[in-house]
KOLDONU-182147 format. One record per atom (N, C-alpha, C): residue number from 1; atom name; x, y, z. Coordinates in nm, 3 decimals, padded with zeros to 5 digits, m for minus. Last residue first. Example, Ala and Ser with C-alpha at 12.3 -4.5 7.8 and 13.67 -1.06 7.14 Angstrom:
BEGIN
ATOM_2_N_01.285_m00.225_00.708
ATOM_2_CA_01.367_m00.106_00.714
ATOM_2_C_01.290_00.003_00.787
ATOM_1_N_01.319_m00.569_00.780
ATOM_1_CA_01.230_m00.450_00.780
ATOM_1_C_01.320_m00.330_00.780
END
This chain:
BEGIN
ATOM_86_N_04.283_12.079_14.158
ATOM_86_CA_04.205_11.974_14.050
ATOM_86_C_04.181_11.899_14.054
ATOM_85_N_04.257_12.259_14.488
ATOM_85_CA_04.277_12.072_14.376
ATOM_85_C_04.244_12.088_14.255
ATOM_84_N_04.340_12.499_14.605
ATOM_84_CA_04.286_12.452_14.555
ATOM_84_C_04.323_12.363_14.480
ATOM_83_N_04.331_12.626_14.968
ATOM_83_CA_04.424_12.537_14.863
ATOM_83_C_04.324_12.503_14.772
ATOM_82_N_04.329_12.906_15.170
ATOM_82_CA_04.245_12.805_15.150
ATOM_82_C_04.318_12.711_14.956
ATOM_81_N_04.403_13.052_15.425
ATOM_81_CA_04.446_12.981_15.360
ATOM_81_C_04.418_12.849_15.344
ATOM_80_N_04.344_13.093_15.710
ATOM_80_CA_04.222_13.193_15.632
ATOM_80_C_04.301_13.107_15.482
ATOM_79_N_04.507_12.929_15.875
ATOM_79_CA_04.364_12.969_15.933
ATOM_79_C_04.270_12.980_15.775
ATOM_78_N_04.769_13.002_15.864
ATOM_78_CA_04.738_12.924_15.817
ATOM_78_C_04.595_12.881_15.763
ATOM_77_N_04.642_13.439_15.772
ATOM_77_CA_04.716_13.304_15.855
ATOM_77_C_04.728_13.136_15.797
ATOM_76_N_04.808_13.656_15.538
ATOM_76_CA_04.741_13.536_15.591
ATOM_76_C_04.768_13.478_15.689
ATOM_75_N_04.972_13.934_15.568
ATOM_75_CA_04.987_13.831_15.554
ATOM_75_C_04.860_13.732_15.652
ATOM_74_N_04.826_14.266_15.577
ATOM_74_CA_04.950_14.157_15.640
ATOM_74_C_04.900_14.019_15.578
ATOM_73_N_04.740_14.632_15.510
ATOM_73_CA_04.754_14.467_15.503
ATOM_73_C_04.809_14.343_15.592
ATOM_72_N_04.754_14.897_15.460
ATOM_72_CA_04.664_14.830_15.610
ATOM_72_C_04.678_14.681_15.573
ATOM_71_N_04.843_15.029_15.277
ATOM_71_CA_04.727_14.959_15.287
ATOM_71_C_04.628_14.926_15.396
ATOM_70_N_05.065_15.023_15.409
ATOM_70_CA_05.018_15.191_15.368
ATOM_70_C_04.839_15.138_15.392
ATOM_69_N_05.136_14.790_15.366
ATOM_69_CA_05.188_14.863_15.474
ATOM_69_C_05.052_15.014_15.488
ATOM_68_N_05.175_14.773_15.108
ATOM_68_CA_05.083_14.679_15.177
ATOM_68_C_05.078_14.758_15.387
ATOM_67_N_05.396_14.883_14.984
ATOM_67_CA_05.227_14.905_14.964
ATOM_67_C_05.128_14.825_15.080
ATOM_66_N_05.581_14.766_15.132
ATOM_66_CA_05.550_14.948_15.203
ATOM_66_C_05.405_14.970_15.156
ATOM_65_N_05.655_14.560_14.994
ATOM_65_CA_05.573_14.551_15.199
ATOM_65_C_05.548_14.686_15.175
ATOM_64_N_05.627_14.652_14.743
ATOM_64_CA_05.527_14.594_14.759
ATOM_64_C_05.476_14.611_14.918
ATOM_63_N_05.944_14.784_14.725
ATOM_63_CA_05.806_14.852_14.748
ATOM_63_C_05.643_14.758_14.746
ATOM_62_N_06.057_14.556_14.841
ATOM_62_CA_06.004_14.636_14.934
ATOM_62_C_05.974_14.704_14.935
ATOM_61_N_06.078_14.379_14.635
ATOM_61_CA_05.942_14.387_14.770
ATOM_61_C_05.966_14.456_14.852
ATOM_60_N_06.139_14.538_14.465
ATOM_60_CA_06.069_14.547_14.439
ATOM_60_C_05.932_14.459_14.549
ATOM_59_N_06.436_14.570_14.611
ATOM_59_CA_06.334_14.661_14.568
ATOM_59_C_06.211_14.674_14.528
ATOM_58_N_06.546_14.321_14.470
ATOM_58_CA_06.470_14.295_14.604
ATOM_58_C_06.389_14.516_14.597
ATOM_57_N_06.509_14.306_14.216
ATOM_57_CA_06.417_14.242_14.312
ATOM_57_C_06.387_14.227_14.387
ATOM_56_N_06.722_14.539_14.211
ATOM_56_CA_06.585_14.523_14.163
ATOM_56_C_06.459_14.413_14.199
ATOM_55_N_06.912_14.402_14.325
ATOM_55_CA_06.934_14.485_14.358
ATOM_55_C_06.735_14.522_14.280
ATOM_54_N_06.979_14.208_14.073
ATOM_54_CA_06.953_14.164_14.241
ATOM_54_C_06.900_14.265_14.370
ATOM_53_N_07.037_14.335_13.874
ATOM_53_CA_06.931_14.262_13.912
ATOM_53_C_06.863_14.177_14.057
ATOM_52_N_07.255_14.507_13.943
ATOM_52_CA_07.159_14.526_13.955
ATOM_52_C_07.041_14.438_13.961
ATOM_51_N_07.440_14.231_13.986
ATOM_51_CA_07.360_14.272_14.132
ATOM_51_C_07.278_14.414_14.105
ATOM_50_N_07.416_14.159_13.730
ATOM_50_CA_07.398_14.049_13.787
ATOM_50_C_07.345_14.150_13.935
ATOM_49_N_07.567_14.417_13.623
ATOM_49_CA_07.436_14.368_13.570
ATOM_49_C_07.347_14.266_13.674
ATOM_48_N_07.864_14.342_13.768
ATOM_48_CA_07.726_14.476_13.729
ATOM_48_C_07.550_14.473_13.716
ATOM_47_N_07.868_14.126_13.617
ATOM_47_CA_07.931_14.177_13.785
ATOM_47_C_07.802_14.240_13.800
ATOM_46_N_07.900_14.281_13.370
ATOM_46_CA_07.826_14.134_13.376
ATOM_46_C_07.802_14.129_13.535
ATOM_45_N_08.094_14.429_13.425
ATOM_45_CA_08.011_14.470_13.357
ATOM_45_C_07.821_14.303_13.362
ATOM_44_N_08.349_14.292_13.526
ATOM_44_CA_08.287_14.349_13.645
ATOM_44_C_08.140_14.417_13.554
ATOM_43_N_08.385_14.136_13.261
ATOM_43_CA_08.386_14.068_13.434
ATOM_43_C_08.309_14.096_13.484
ATOM_42_N_08.470_14.367_13.105
ATOM_42_CA_08.339_14.249_13.072
ATOM_42_C_08.307_14.180_13.236
ATOM_41_N_08.727_14.421_13.250
ATOM_41_CA_08.587_14.525_13.272
ATOM_41_C_08.487_14.412_13.235
ATOM_40_N_08.847_14.178_13.214
ATOM_40_CA_08.820_14.220_13.358
ATOM_40_C_08.702_14.329_13.342
ATOM_39_N_08.918_14.194_12.949
ATOM_39_CA_08.826_14.099_12.999
ATOM_39_C_08.771_14.093_13.128
ATOM_38_N_09.066_14.469_12.954
ATOM_38_CA_08.896_14.456_12.849
ATOM_38_C_08.883_14.344_12.941
ATOM_37_N_09.276_14.394_13.039
ATOM_37_CA_09.183_14.454_13.087
ATOM_37_C_09.043_14.524_13.036
ATOM_36_N_09.368_14.157_12.903
ATOM_36_CA_09.296_14.167_13.040
ATOM_36_C_09.289_14.261_13.122
ATOM_35_N_09.408_14.375_12.619
ATOM_35_CA_09.349_14.227_12.702
ATOM_35_C_09.275_14.170_12.819
ATOM_34_N_09.591_14.464_12.760
ATOM_34_CA_09.522_14.547_12.780
ATOM_34_C_09.404_14.464_12.741
ATOM_33_N_09.893_14.340_12.877
ATOM_33_CA_09.838_14.342_12.984
ATOM_33_C_09.643_14.464_12.912
ATOM_32_N_09.922_14.259_12.599
ATOM_32_CA_09.882_14.170_12.731
ATOM_32_C_09.818_14.241_12.796
ATOM_31_N_10.055_14.461_12.546
ATOM_31_CA_09.933_14.441_12.389
ATOM_31_C_09.829_14.318_12.517
ATOM_30_N_10.222_14.536_12.665
ATOM_30_CA_10.125_14.568_12.677
ATOM_30_C_09.987_14.578_12.561
ATOM_29_N_10.401_14.298_12.624
ATOM_29_CA_10.311_14.396_12.750
ATOM_29_C_10.221_14.406_12.728
ATOM_28_N_10.367_14.402_12.320
ATOM_28_CA_10.398_14.273_12.348
ATOM_28_C_10.292_14.303_12.503
ATOM_27_N_10.575_14.629_12.328
ATOM_27_CA_10.400_14.638_12.330
ATOM_27_C_10.379_14.520_12.288
ATOM_26_N_10.777_14.555_12.547
ATOM_26_CA_10.689_14.632_12.565
ATOM_26_C_10.533_14.640_12.484
ATOM_25_N_10.911_14.386_12.283
ATOM_25_CA_10.842_14.326_12.446
ATOM_25_C_10.793_14.398_12.481
ATOM_24_N_10.932_14.579_12.125
ATOM_24_CA_10.868_14.502_12.051
ATOM_24_C_10.814_14.421_12.226
ATOM_23_N_11.156_14.754_12.210
ATOM_23_CA_11.004_14.756_12.175
ATOM_23_C_10.918_14.650_12.154
ATOM_22_N_11.325_14.506_12.209
ATOM_22_CA_11.282_14.601_12.370
ATOM_22_C_11.116_14.614_12.350
ATOM_21_N_11.403_14.579_11.953
ATOM_21_CA_11.363_14.381_12.072
ATOM_21_C_11.297_14.441_12.189
ATOM_20_N_11.507_14.773_11.927
ATOM_20_CA_11.362_14.752_11.868
ATOM_20_C_11.355_14.617_11.975
ATOM_19_N_11.772_14.778_12.086
ATOM_19_CA_11.627_14.873_12.119
ATOM_19_C_11.481_14.799_12.087
ATOM_18_N_11.911_14.569_11.981
ATOM_18_CA_11.856_14.639_12.123
ATOM_18_C_11.730_14.675_12.152
ATOM_17_N_11.991_14.665_11.746
ATOM_17_CA_11.878_14.579_11.754
ATOM_17_C_11.820_14.559_11.882
ATOM_16_N_12.061_14.891_11.803
ATOM_16_CA_11.997_14.896_11.727
ATOM_16_C_11.886_14.785_11.706
ATOM_15_N_12.321_14.799_11.911
ATOM_15_CA_12.172_14.876_12.027
ATOM_15_C_12.099_14.936_11.938
ATOM_14_N_12.393_14.689_11.751
ATOM_14_CA_12.386_14.594_11.842
ATOM_14_C_12.254_14.641_11.862
ATOM_13_N_12.421_14.892_11.523
ATOM_13_CA_12.338_14.811_11.493
ATOM_13_C_12.328_14.699_11.636
ATOM_12_N_12.676_15.032_11.712
ATOM_12_CA_12.555_15.088_11.588
ATOM_12_C_12.418_14.985_11.539
ATOM_11_N_12.889_14.855_11.673
ATOM_11_CA_12.827_14.866_11.817
ATOM_11_C_12.623_14.944_11.757
ATOM_10_N_12.892_14.860_11.419
ATOM_10_CA_12.874_14.743_11.489
ATOM_10_C_12.783_14.734_11.596
ATOM_9_N_12.996_15.055_11.383
ATOM_9_CA_12.840_15.038_11.244
ATOM_9_C_12.820_14.879_11.369
ATOM_8_N_13.180_15.055_11.504
ATOM_8_CA_13.121_15.213_11.532
ATOM_8_C_13.017_15.127_11.479
ATOM_7_N_13.345_14.831_11.352
ATOM_7_CA_13.337_14.875_11.510
ATOM_7_C_13.205_14.941_11.546
ATOM_6_N_13.390_14.970_11.066
ATOM_6_CA_13.372_14.850_11.141
ATOM_6_C_13.256_14.874_11.283
ATOM_5_N_13.534_15.201_11.166
ATOM_5_CA_13.433_15.219_11.134
ATOM_5_C_13.364_15.168_11.114
ATOM_4_N_13.794_15.051_11.289
ATOM_4_CA_13.673_15.199_11.407
ATOM_4_C_13.558_15.220_11.319
ATOM_3_N_13.853_14.996_11.049
ATOM_3_CA_13.780_14.853_11.133
ATOM_3_C_13.717_14.949_11.245
ATOM_2_N_13.917_15.189_10.895
ATOM_2_CA_13.826_15.140_10.833
ATOM_2_C_13.795_15.012_10.947
ATOM_1_N_14.140_15.260_10.980
ATOM_1_CA_14.034_15.359_11.042
ATOM_1_C_13.870_15.265_11.034
END
């Protein structure tokens, strides 16, 4: 009887240890994935900010071009261009 109880306790402790080990590895894996996700979020936010900046540069140029067309303006020719020297 005593040896059967010892065997049952040994199996219970072993299964418990395996469960705790698996749980710790799962937590470690999830923490690693969370960190990777945060890094990816930061990178994507930086990319978005750069794209928004590029878009604003292009939209400003388009607005200037549209305003120039409305005012019937054109680019000067080389003959009309004057260079100033100090």
